[in-house]
mmCIF file of the N, C-alpha and C atoms, coordinates in Angstrom:
data_MODEL
# 
_entry.id   MODEL 
# 
loop_
_atom_site.group_PDB 
_atom_site.id 
_atom_site.type_symbol 
_atom_site.label_atom_id 
_atom_site.label_alt_id 
_atom_site.label_comp_id 
_atom_site.label_asym_id 
_atom_site.label_entity_id 
_atom_site.label_seq_id 
_atom_site.pdbx_PDB_ins_code 
_atom_site.Cartn_x 
_atom_site.Cartn_y 
_atom_site.Cartn_z 
_atom_site.occupancy 
_atom_site.B_iso_or_equiv 
_atom_site.pdbx_formal_charge 
_atom_site.auth_seq_id 
_atom_site.auth_comp_id 
_atom_site.auth_asym_id 
_atom_site.auth_atom_id 
_atom_site.pdbx_PDB_model_num 
ATOM 1   N N  . MET A 1 1  ? 0.656   -1.493 -0.016  1.00 0.00 ? 1  MET A N  1 
ATOM 2   C CA . MET A 1 1  ? -0.066  -0.007 0.130   1.00 0.00 ? 1  MET A CA 1 
ATOM 3   C C  . MET A 1 1  ? 1.205   1.184  0.020   1.00 0.00 ? 1  MET A C  1 
ATOM 4   N N  . SER A 1 2  ? 0.745   2.253  -1.033  1.00 0.00 ? 2  SER A N  1 
ATOM 5   C CA . SER A 1 2  ? 1.410   3.287  -1.163  1.00 0.00 ? 2  SER A CA 1 
ATOM 6   C C  . SER A 1 2  ? 0.947   4.381  0.089   1.00 0.00 ? 2  SER A C  1 
ATOM 7   N N  . LYS A 1 3  ? 1.404   5.370  0.244   1.00 0.00 ? 3  LYS A N  1 
ATOM 8   C CA . LYS A 1 3  ? 0.952   6.138  1.214   1.00 0.00 ? 3  LYS A CA 1 
ATOM 9   C C  . LYS A 1 3  ? 0.216   7.396  0.517   1.00 0.00 ? 3  LYS A C  1 
ATOM 10  N N  . LYS A 1 4  ? 0.132   7.526  -0.654  1.00 0.00 ? 4  LYS A N  1 
ATOM 11  C CA . LYS A 1 4  ? -1.004  8.717  -1.536  1.00 0.00 ? 4  LYS A CA 1 
ATOM 12  C C  . LYS A 1 4  ? -2.266  8.176  -1.025  1.00 0.00 ? 4  LYS A C  1 
ATOM 13  N N  . LYS A 1 5  ? -2.651  7.019  -0.843  1.00 0.00 ? 5  LYS A N  1 
ATOM 14  C CA . LYS A 1 5  ? -3.955  6.361  -0.517  1.00 0.00 ? 5  LYS A CA 1 
ATOM 15  C C  . LYS A 1 5  ? -4.714  7.004  0.411   1.00 0.00 ? 5  LYS A C  1 
ATOM 16  N N  . GLU A 1 6  ? -3.990  7.359  1.372   1.00 0.00 ? 6  GLU A N  1 
ATOM 17  C CA . GLU A 1 6  ? -4.240  7.673  2.779   1.00 0.00 ? 6  GLU A CA 1 
ATOM 18  C C  . GLU A 1 6  ? -5.029  9.332  2.917   1.00 0.00 ? 6  GLU A C  1 
ATOM 19  N N  . VAL A 1 7  ? -4.597  9.550  1.452   1.00 0.00 ? 7  VAL A N  1 
ATOM 20  C CA . VAL A 1 7  ? -5.035  11.043 1.321   1.00 0.00 ? 7  VAL A CA 1 
ATOM 21  C C  . VAL A 1 7  ? -6.883  11.065 1.338   1.00 0.00 ? 7  VAL A C  1 
ATOM 22  N N  . ILE A 1 8  ? -7.609  10.142 0.996   1.00 0.00 ? 8  ILE A N  1 
ATOM 23  C CA . ILE A 1 8  ? -8.770  9.418  1.392   1.00 0.00 ? 8  ILE A CA 1 
ATOM 24  C C  . ILE A 1 8  ? -9.488  8.243  2.242   1.00 0.00 ? 8  ILE A C  1 
ATOM 25  N N  . PRO A 1 9  ? -8.803  8.435  3.538   1.00 0.00 ? 9  PRO A N  1 
ATOM 26  C CA . PRO A 1 9  ? -8.751  6.880  4.074   1.00 0.00 ? 9  PRO A CA 1 
ATOM 27  C C  . PRO A 1 9  ? -10.209 6.317  4.425   1.00 0.00 ? 9  PRO A C  1 
ATOM 28  N N  . ASN A 1 10 ? -11.611 6.710  4.025   1.00 0.00 ? 10 ASN A N  1 
ATOM 29  C CA . ASN A 1 10 ? -12.585 6.281  4.104   1.00 0.00 ? 10 ASN A CA 1 
ATOM 30  C C  . ASN A 1 10 ? -12.944 5.533  2.826   1.00 0.00 ? 10 ASN A C  1 
ATOM 31  N N  . LEU A 1 11 ? -12.358 5.307  1.555   1.00 0.00 ? 11 LEU A N  1 
ATOM 32  C CA . LEU A 1 11 ? -12.375 4.988  0.631   1.00 0.00 ? 11 LEU A CA 1 
ATOM 33  C C  . LEU A 1 11 ? -12.048 3.586  0.731   1.00 0.00 ? 11 LEU A C  1 
ATOM 34  N N  . PRO A 1 12 ? -12.822 2.606  0.106   1.00 0.00 ? 12 PRO A N  1 
ATOM 35  C CA . PRO A 1 12 ? -12.871 1.345  0.399   1.00 0.00 ? 12 PRO A CA 1 
ATOM 36  C C  . PRO A 1 12 ? -11.527 0.839  -0.829  1.00 0.00 ? 12 PRO A C  1 
ATOM 37  N N  . ILE A 1 13 ? -10.774 -0.177 -0.933  1.00 0.00 ? 13 ILE A N  1 
ATOM 38  C CA . ILE A 1 13 ? -10.119 -0.458 -1.980  1.00 0.00 ? 13 ILE A CA 1 
ATOM 39  C C  . ILE A 1 13 ? -10.437 -0.910 -2.826  1.00 0.00 ? 13 ILE A C  1 
ATOM 40  N N  . ALA A 1 14 ? -11.502 -1.277 -2.997  1.00 0.00 ? 14 ALA A N  1 
ATOM 41  C CA . ALA A 1 14 ? -12.206 -1.643 -4.510  1.00 0.00 ? 14 ALA A CA 1 
ATOM 42  C C  . ALA A 1 14 ? -12.320 -0.297 -5.378  1.00 0.00 ? 14 ALA A C  1 
ATOM 43  N N  . GLU A 1 15 ? -12.560 0.831  -4.234  1.00 0.00 ? 15 GLU A N  1 
ATOM 44  C CA . GLU A 1 15 ? -13.321 2.314  -4.876  1.00 0.00 ? 15 GLU A CA 1 
ATOM 45  C C  . GLU A 1 15 ? -11.610 2.899  -5.379  1.00 0.00 ? 15 GLU A C  1 
ATOM 46  N N  . TRP A 1 16 ? -10.558 2.551  -4.388  1.00 0.00 ? 16 TRP A N  1 
ATOM 47  C CA . TRP A 1 16 ? -8.915  3.271  -4.855  1.00 0.00 ? 16 TRP A CA 1 
ATOM 48  C C  . TRP A 1 16 ? -9.024  2.828  -6.031  1.00 0.00 ? 16 TRP A C  1 
ATOM 49  N N  . PHE A 1 17 ? -9.326  1.331  -6.465  1.00 0.00 ? 17 PHE A N  1 
ATOM 50  C CA . PHE A 1 17 ? -8.317  0.749  -7.960  1.00 0.00 ? 17 PHE A CA 1 
ATOM 51  C C  . PHE A 1 17 ? -9.578  1.430  -8.896  1.00 0.00 ? 17 PHE A C  1 
ATOM 52  N N  . GLU A 1 18 ? -10.582 1.895  -8.785  1.00 0.00 ? 18 GLU A N  1 
ATOM 53  C CA . GLU A 1 18 ? -11.469 2.062  -9.887  1.00 0.00 ? 18 GLU A CA 1 
ATOM 54  C C  . GLU A 1 18 ? -11.075 3.197  -10.005 1.00 0.00 ? 18 GLU A C  1 
ATOM 55  N N  . LEU A 1 19 ? -11.008 4.695  -8.938  1.00 0.00 ? 19 LEU A N  1 
ATOM 56  C CA . LEU A 1 19 ? -10.769 5.607  -9.052  1.00 0.00 ? 19 LEU A CA 1 
ATOM 57  C C  . LEU A 1 19 ? -9.157  5.689  -9.880  1.00 0.00 ? 19 LEU A C  1 
ATOM 58  N N  . GLU A 1 20 ? -8.006  5.121  -9.453  1.00 0.00 ? 20 GLU A N  1 
ATOM 59  C CA . GLU A 1 20 ? -7.027  5.178  -9.881  1.00 0.00 ? 20 GLU A CA 1 
ATOM 60  C C  . GLU A 1 20 ? -7.034  5.042  -11.719 1.00 0.00 ? 20 GLU A C  1 
ATOM 61  N N  . ARG A 1 21 ? -7.934  3.556  -11.893 1.00 0.00 ? 21 ARG A N  1 
ATOM 62  C CA . ARG A 1 21 ? -8.342  3.398  -13.252 1.00 0.00 ? 21 ARG A CA 1 
ATOM 63  C C  . ARG A 1 21 ? -8.541  4.411  -14.012 1.00 0.00 ? 21 ARG A C  1 
ATOM 64  N N  . ASN A 1 22 ? -9.526  4.859  -13.646 1.00 0.00 ? 22 ASN A N  1 
ATOM 65  C CA . ASN A 1 22 ? -10.366 6.401  -14.022 1.00 0.00 ? 22 ASN A CA 1 
ATOM 66  C C  . ASN A 1 22 ? -9.312  7.302  -14.596 1.00 0.00 ? 22 ASN A C  1 
ATOM 67  N N  . MET A 1 23 ? -8.043  7.221  -13.509 1.00 0.00 ? 23 MET A N  1 
ATOM 68  C CA . MET A 1 23 ? -7.156  8.837  -13.686 1.00 0.00 ? 23 MET A CA 1 
ATOM 69  C C  . MET A 1 23 ? -6.318  8.531  -14.777 1.00 0.00 ? 23 MET A C  1 
ATOM 70  N N  . GLU A 1 24 ? -5.739  6.764  -14.906 1.00 0.00 ? 24 GLU A N  1 
ATOM 71  C CA . GLU A 1 24 ? -4.822  6.572  -15.479 1.00 0.00 ? 24 GLU A CA 1 
ATOM 72  C C  . GLU A 1 24 ? -5.448  7.117  -17.523 1.00 0.00 ? 24 GLU A C  1 
ATOM 73  N N  . ILE A 1 25 ? -7.019  6.554  -17.390 1.00 0.00 ? 25 ILE A N  1 
ATOM 74  C CA . ILE A 1 25 ? -7.663  6.591  -18.626 1.00 0.00 ? 25 ILE A CA 1 
ATOM 75  C C  . ILE A 1 25 ? -7.580  8.373  -18.823 1.00 0.00 ? 25 ILE A C  1 
ATOM 76  N N  . VAL A 1 26 ? -8.271  9.386  -17.855 1.00 0.00 ? 26 VAL A N  1 
ATOM 77  C CA . VAL A 1 26 ? -8.053  10.493 -18.016 1.00 0.00 ? 26 VAL A CA 1 
ATOM 78  C C  . VAL A 1 26 ? -6.730  11.265 -18.405 1.00 0.00 ? 26 VAL A C  1 
ATOM 79  N N  . ALA A 1 27 ? -5.832  10.465 -17.814 1.00 0.00 ? 27 ALA A N  1 
ATOM 80  C CA . ALA A 1 27 ? -4.147  11.185 -18.602 1.00 0.00 ? 27 ALA A CA 1 
ATOM 81  C C  . ALA A 1 27 ? -3.908  10.737 -19.390 1.00 0.00 ? 27 ALA A C  1 
ATOM 82  N N  . ARG A 1 28 ? -4.657  9.509  -19.798 1.00 0.00 ? 28 ARG A N  1 
ATOM 83  C CA . ARG A 1 28 ? -4.205  9.077  -21.216 1.00 0.00 ? 28 ARG A CA 1 
ATOM 84  C C  . ARG A 1 28 ? -4.500  10.214 -22.241 1.00 0.00 ? 28 ARG A C  1 
ATOM 85  N N  . MET A 1 29 ? -5.715  10.393 -22.171 1.00 0.00 ? 29 MET A N  1 
ATOM 86  C CA . MET A 1 29 ? -6.425  11.270 -22.824 1.00 0.00 ? 29 MET A CA 1 
ATOM 87  C C  . MET A 1 29 ? -6.489  12.628 -22.948 1.00 0.00 ? 29 MET A C  1 
ATOM 88  N N  . SER A 1 30 ? -6.356  13.332 -21.692 1.00 0.00 ? 30 SER A N  1 
ATOM 89  C CA . SER A 1 30 ? -5.813  14.288 -21.333 1.00 0.00 ? 30 SER A CA 1 
ATOM 90  C C  . SER A 1 30 ? -6.615  15.163 -21.732 1.00 0.00 ? 30 SER A C  1 
ATOM 91  N N  . THR A 1 31 ? -7.603  15.422 -21.843 1.00 0.00 ? 31 THR A N  1 
ATOM 92  C CA . THR A 1 31 ? -8.329  16.314 -22.535 1.00 0.00 ? 31 THR A CA 1 
ATOM 93  C C  . THR A 1 31 ? -9.222  16.895 -21.214 1.00 0.00 ? 31 THR A C  1 
ATOM 94  N N  . GLU A 1 32 ? -9.128  18.669 -21.150 1.00 0.00 ? 32 GLU A N  1 
ATOM 95  C CA . GLU A 1 32 ? -10.020 18.700 -20.080 1.00 0.00 ? 32 GLU A CA 1 
ATOM 96  C C  . GLU A 1 32 ? -11.704 18.792 -19.788 1.00 0.00 ? 32 GLU A C  1 
ATOM 97  N N  . PRO A 1 33 ? -11.840 18.742 -21.099 1.00 0.00 ? 33 PRO A N  1 
ATOM 98  C CA . PRO A 1 33 ? -13.893 18.396 -20.739 1.00 0.00 ? 33 PRO A CA 1 
ATOM 99  C C  . PRO A 1 33 ? -13.596 16.746 -20.277 1.00 0.00 ? 33 PRO A C  1 
ATOM 100 N N  . VAL A 1 34 ? -13.264 16.110 -20.748 1.00 0.00 ? 34 VAL A N  1 
ATOM 101 C CA . VAL A 1 34 ? -13.115 14.398 -20.057 1.00 0.00 ? 34 VAL A CA 1 
ATOM 102 C C  . VAL A 1 34 ? -12.997 14.879 -18.619 1.00 0.00 ? 34 VAL A C  1 
ATOM 103 N N  . ARG A 1 35 ? -11.704 15.529 -18.283 1.00 0.00 ? 35 ARG A N  1 
ATOM 104 C CA . ARG A 1 35 ? -11.222 15.103 -16.826 1.00 0.00 ? 35 ARG A CA 1 
ATOM 105 C C  . ARG A 1 35 ? -12.249 15.928 -16.114 1.00 0.00 ? 35 ARG A C  1 
ATOM 106 N N  . ALA A 1 36 ? -12.716 17.051 -16.509 1.00 0.00 ? 36 ALA A N  1 
ATOM 107 C CA . ALA A 1 36 ? -13.778 17.645 -15.708 1.00 0.00 ? 36 ALA A CA 1 
ATOM 108 C C  . ALA A 1 36 ? -15.174 16.912 -15.252 1.00 0.00 ? 36 ALA A C  1 
ATOM 109 N N  . ILE A 1 37 ? -15.629 16.260 -16.723 1.00 0.00 ? 37 ILE A N  1 
ATOM 110 C CA . ILE A 1 37 ? -16.751 15.109 -16.542 1.00 0.00 ? 37 ILE A CA 1 
ATOM 111 C C  . ILE A 1 37 ? -16.684 14.323 -15.553 1.00 0.00 ? 37 ILE A C  1 
ATOM 112 N N  . LEU A 1 38 ? -15.339 13.887 -15.377 1.00 0.00 ? 38 LEU A N  1 
ATOM 113 C CA . LEU A 1 38 ? -15.073 12.580 -14.886 1.00 0.00 ? 38 LEU A CA 1 
ATOM 114 C C  . LEU A 1 38 ? -14.902 12.477 -13.203 1.00 0.00 ? 38 LEU A C  1 
ATOM 115 N N  . THR A 1 39 ? -13.982 14.084 -13.088 1.00 0.00 ? 39 THR A N  1 
ATOM 116 C CA . THR A 1 39 ? -14.333 14.522 -11.667 1.00 0.00 ? 39 THR A CA 1 
ATOM 117 C C  . THR A 1 39 ? -15.450 15.230 -10.923 1.00 0.00 ? 39 THR A C  1 
ATOM 118 N N  . ARG A 1 40 ? -16.377 15.587 -11.664 1.00 0.00 ? 40 ARG A N  1 
ATOM 119 C CA . ARG A 1 40 ? -17.516 16.104 -11.583 1.00 0.00 ? 40 ARG A CA 1 
ATOM 120 C C  . ARG A 1 40 ? -18.256 14.697 -10.688 1.00 0.00 ? 40 ARG A C  1 
ATOM 121 N N  . ASN A 1 41 ? -17.962 13.460 -11.791 1.00 0.00 ? 41 ASN A N  1 
ATOM 122 C CA . ASN A 1 41 ? -19.050 12.233 -11.872 1.00 0.00 ? 41 ASN A CA 1 
ATOM 123 C C  . ASN A 1 41 ? -18.425 11.386 -10.162 1.00 0.00 ? 41 ASN A C  1 
ATOM 124 N N  . ILE A 1 42 ? -17.050 11.830 -10.166 1.00 0.00 ? 42 ILE A N  1 
ATOM 125 C CA . ILE A 1 42 ? -16.315 10.824 -8.767  1.00 0.00 ? 42 ILE A CA 1 
ATOM 126 C C  . ILE A 1 42 ? -17.160 11.710 -7.415  1.00 0.00 ? 42 ILE A C  1 
ATOM 127 N N  . GLU A 1 43 ? -16.944 13.233 -7.548  1.00 0.00 ? 43 GLU A N  1 
ATOM 128 C CA . GLU A 1 43 ? -17.431 14.051 -6.143  1.00 0.00 ? 43 GLU A CA 1 
ATOM 129 C C  . GLU A 1 43 ? -18.706 13.796 -6.188  1.00 0.00 ? 43 GLU A C  1 
ATOM 130 N N  . GLN A 1 44 ? -19.903 13.805 -7.507  1.00 0.00 ? 44 GLN A N  1 
ATOM 131 C CA . GLN A 1 44 ? -21.060 13.429 -6.939  1.00 0.00 ? 44 GLN A CA 1 
ATOM 132 C C  . GLN A 1 44 ? -21.568 11.818 -6.287  1.00 0.00 ? 44 GLN A C  1 
ATOM 133 N N  . LYS A 1 45 ? -20.240 10.858 -6.725  1.00 0.00 ? 45 LYS A N  1 
ATOM 134 C CA . LYS A 1 45 ? -20.429 9.346  -6.380  1.00 0.00 ? 45 LYS A CA 1 
ATOM 135 C C  . LYS A 1 45 ? -19.878 9.510  -4.765  1.00 0.00 ? 45 LYS A C  1 
ATOM 136 N N  . ASN A 1 46 ? -19.037 10.382 -4.712  1.00 0.00 ? 46 ASN A N  1 
ATOM 137 C CA . ASN A 1 46 ? -18.853 10.326 -2.951  1.00 0.00 ? 46 ASN A CA 1 
ATOM 138 C C  . ASN A 1 46 ? -19.602 11.014 -1.916  1.00 0.00 ? 46 ASN A C  1 
ATOM 139 N N  . GLU A 1 47 ? -20.441 12.562 -2.614  1.00 0.00 ? 47 GLU A N  1 
ATOM 140 C CA . GLU A 1 47 ? -21.443 12.875 -1.726  1.00 0.00 ? 47 GLU A CA 1 
ATOM 141 C C  . GLU A 1 47 ? -22.321 11.727 -1.663  1.00 0.00 ? 47 GLU A C  1 
ATOM 142 N N  . SER A 1 48 ? -22.873 10.927 -2.299  1.00 0.00 ? 48 SER A N  1 
ATOM 143 C CA . SER A 1 48 ? -23.979 9.732  -1.779  1.00 0.00 ? 48 SER A CA 1 
ATOM 144 C C  . SER A 1 48 ? -23.643 8.875  -1.826  1.00 0.00 ? 48 SER A C  1 
ATOM 145 N N  . LEU A 1 49 ? -22.424 8.814  -0.798  1.00 0.00 ? 49 LEU A N  1 
ATOM 146 C CA . LEU A 1 49 ? -21.902 7.692  0.231   1.00 0.00 ? 49 LEU A CA 1 
ATOM 147 C C  . LEU A 1 49 ? -22.317 8.070  1.561   1.00 0.00 ? 49 LEU A C  1 
# 
């Protein structure tokens, strides 16, 4: 486990892998509109927890 995962300690491990995979996809595409949409989706998901 890397230390950066402690930034959001209440996130389950599976959520982290999904989050990191999403961020990899965003980084690969590296287009701002896509990043903004994905960030908004993640924020909404976190608010609903």
